[in-house]
C-alpha positions as CSV (number, residue, x, y, z in Angstrom):
1,M,-34.4,-68.6,14.0
2,K,-31.8,-68.7,11.5
3,E,-33.4,-65.3,10.3
4,R,-33.7,-63.5,13.1
5,T,-29.9,-64.2,14.1
6,A,-28.7,-63.2,10.8
7,V,-30.6,-60.0,11.2
8,L,-29.2,-59.1,14.4
9,K,-25.5,-59.3,12.9
10,R,-26.4,-57.4,10.5
11,S,-27.9,-54.4,12.0
12,T,-25.1,-54.8,14.9
13,Q,-22.5,-54.6,12.1
14,K,-24.1,-51.6,10.9
15,E,-24.2,-49.6,14.0
16,K,-20.5,-50.4,14.1
17,R,-20.1,-48.9,10.8
18,T,-22.0,-45.8,11.7
19,S,-20.5,-45.1,15.0
20,S,-16.9,-45.5,13.7
21,R,-17.4,-43.1,10.9
22,A,-18.8,-40.4,13.5
23,K,-15.6,-41.1,15.5
24,G,-13.9,-39.9,12.6
25,S,-11.9,-43.4,12.0
26,G,-12.6,-44.3,8.7
27,G,-15.9,-42.7,7.0
28,S,-16.1,-42.1,4.0
29,F,-13.5,-38.7,3.6
30,R,-11.0,-38.8,1.3
31,V,-8.2,-36.8,0.1
32,T,-8.6,-35.9,-3.3
33,P,-6.5,-34.2,-5.9
34,S,-9.4,-31.8,-6.5
35,L,-9.7,-31.3,-2.6
36,V,-6.2,-30.6,-2.4
37,I,-6.2,-28.0,-5.4
38,K,-8.9,-26.4,-4.2
39,I,-7.4,-26.0,-0.6
40,L,-4.2,-24.5,-2.2
41,L,-6.2,-22.1,-4.5
42,V,-8.2,-21.1,-0.9
43,A,-4.7,-20.8,0.7
44,I,-3.2,-18.7,-2.3
45,L,-6.4,-16.2,-2.5
46,A,-5.5,-16.0,1.3
47,A,-2.0,-14.9,1.4
48,Y,-2.7,-12.3,-1.7
49,L,-5.4,-10.6,0.3
50,A,-3.3,-10.6,3.0
51,A,-0.4,-9.0,1.2
52,L,-2.3,-6.7,-0.7
53,Y,-3.7,-5.3,3.0
54,I,-0.5,-5.0,4.4
55,S,1.1,-3.1,0.9
56,D,-0.9,0.2,2.0
57,Y,-0.5,-0.2,5.6
58,A,1.4,3.0,6.7
59,K,2.2,3.7,10.9
60,D,0.2,6.9,11.7
61,V,3.5,9.1,12.3
62,S,2.7,12.9,13.1
63,M,4.2,15.2,10.7
64,D,6.5,17.1,13.0
65,Q,8.4,13.8,13.6
66,I,8.6,12.7,9.8
67,T,9.9,16.5,8.9
68,S,12.5,17.0,12.1
69,S,13.9,13.2,10.8
70,M,13.5,14.0,7.2
71,E,15.1,16.8,7.4
72,A,18.3,15.6,9.9
73,S,19.0,12.8,7.4
74,T,18.1,13.6,3.8
75,G,19.3,16.5,1.7
76,I,16.0,18.2,1.8
77,A,17.3,20.6,3.5
78,E,19.6,22.4,0.9
79,M,15.9,23.2,-0.7
80,Q,13.7,26.6,0.1
81,K,11.0,25.4,2.8
82,R,7.3,26.2,1.2
83,G,4.6,27.1,3.0
84,R,0.5,26.6,2.1
85,G,0.6,29.5,-0.5
86,D,3.2,27.2,-2.6
87,L,1.1,24.3,-1.9
88,R,-1.9,26.1,-3.1
89,R,0.0,27.2,-5.9
90,F,1.4,24.2,-7.3
91,Y,-0.6,21.4,-6.0
92,S,-3.9,23.1,-5.3
93,I,-3.9,21.8,-1.8
94,E,-5.5,24.3,0.8
95,E,-3.6,23.4,4.0
96,D,-7.4,22.6,6.0
97,E,-7.3,19.3,3.8
98,T,-4.6,17.9,5.4
99,L,-3.3,16.9,8.7
100,G,0.0,18.3,8.2
101,Y,2.8,18.5,5.2
102,L,6.3,18.8,4.2
103,F,7.1,20.5,1.2
104,Y,10.3,21.6,0.0
105,K,11.2,23.0,-3.2
106,A,14.0,23.9,-5.4
107,V,14.9,27.4,-5.4
108,S,15.5,28.0,-9.1
109,P,12.2,27.6,-11.2
110,M,14.1,25.6,-13.8
111,S,14.8,23.0,-11.2
112,V,12.1,19.9,-10.7
113,D,13.7,19.0,-7.4
114,E,10.9,18.8,-4.8
115,C,10.0,16.7,-1.6
116,L,5.9,16.4,-1.0
117,I,4.6,14.7,2.1
118,V,0.9,15.6,2.7
119,K,-0.9,13.1,5.6
120,A,-4.8,13.3,5.1
121,A,-7.4,12.7,7.6
122,N,-8.9,9.0,5.3
123,S,-8.4,7.3,2.9
124,A,-10.7,9.3,0.7
125,G,-9.1,12.5,1.7
126,A,-5.8,10.8,0.5
127,D,-6.9,9.5,-2.7
128,S,-7.9,13.4,-3.7
129,L,-4.4,14.4,-2.4
130,Y,-2.7,11.7,-4.8
131,E,-4.9,12.8,-7.9
132,R,-3.6,16.4,-7.2
133,V,0.0,15.5,-7.2
134,N,-0.2,13.5,-10.2
135,A,-1.7,16.3,-12.0
136,H,1.4,18.5,-10.4
137,L,3.7,16.0,-11.9
138,D,2.0,15.9,-15.4
139,S,1.7,19.8,-15.3
140,Q,5.9,19.7,-14.9
141,K,6.4,17.5,-18.0
142,N,4.2,19.7,-20.2
143,V,6.4,22.4,-19.1
144,F,9.8,20.9,-19.6
145,G,8.7,18.5,-22.3
146,G,10.1,20.8,-25.3
147,Y,13.3,21.4,-23.9
148,G,14.2,20.3,-20.8
149,T,15.7,17.0,-21.5
150,D,17.8,17.1,-17.8
151,Q,14.3,18.0,-16.5
152,M,12.3,15.3,-18.0
153,A,14.6,12.5,-17.4
154,L,14.2,13.6,-13.6
155,L,10.7,13.9,-13.9
156,G,10.6,10.6,-15.6
157,N,12.3,8.9,-12.6
158,A,9.9,10.8,-9.7
159,S,8.4,8.9,-7.0
160,V,5.0,9.5,-6.8
161,G,2.7,7.8,-4.7
162,K,0.5,6.7,-1.4
163,K,0.6,4.6,1.6
164,G,-2.1,4.5,4.0
165,N,-3.2,8.0,4.5
166,Y,0.2,9.6,3.3
167,V,0.9,10.9,-0.1
168,Y,4.4,11.9,-1.3
169,Y,6.2,13.4,-4.3
170,F,9.7,13.1,-4.8
171,C,11.6,14.2,-7.8
172,G,15.4,15.0,-7.5
173,A,19.1,13.8,-7.8
174,G,18.7,11.8,-4.4
175,S,14.5,11.0,-4.8
176,D,15.2,7.2,-4.3
177,S,16.9,7.7,-1.0
178,V,14.5,10.2,0.4
179,R,11.6,8.1,-0.7
180,D,13.3,5.0,1.7
181,A,13.7,7.4,4.3
182,F,10.5,8.0,4.6
183,F,9.1,4.5,3.8
184,S,11.3,3.9,7.0
185,L,9.6,6.2,9.1
186,I,5.7,5.1,8.6
């Protein structure tokens, strides 16, 4: 009889421990330093991926809105507005490859002042346009490399990039303020 009572006591104690683990009070779950490190690494990775995703984000703004705002708020109107023939000539970009563009270039062939914003239909199209804009910058550096020290300084500070489906190229004395004005729109 004593044996049977001892067995019953042990089984009821075992049931109590099992039920308390199931309820979440106690149990074998322990916060260890390695668990904390793993949680922190996952959180850092998630934050990095979110920042990476957001960094290429751009609002979908029409090129008409961008053009009117840029012409009003920056000094690009002092340059000459260029058309699709010049877009093809300088950048090898056809108008039908874009959803719109803004292209201003200095009148003088000795000036490297330019403002180009091109809107692509999708990210792959923007990548293709970005490569051609970079090729134009390299071409300009080759042209002015031997003698144009002022031009080379401006080309060295040129802003070329891709944000969302937009590709931009700003070169000249006020290119930083033009880029900032463009970024505020998108």
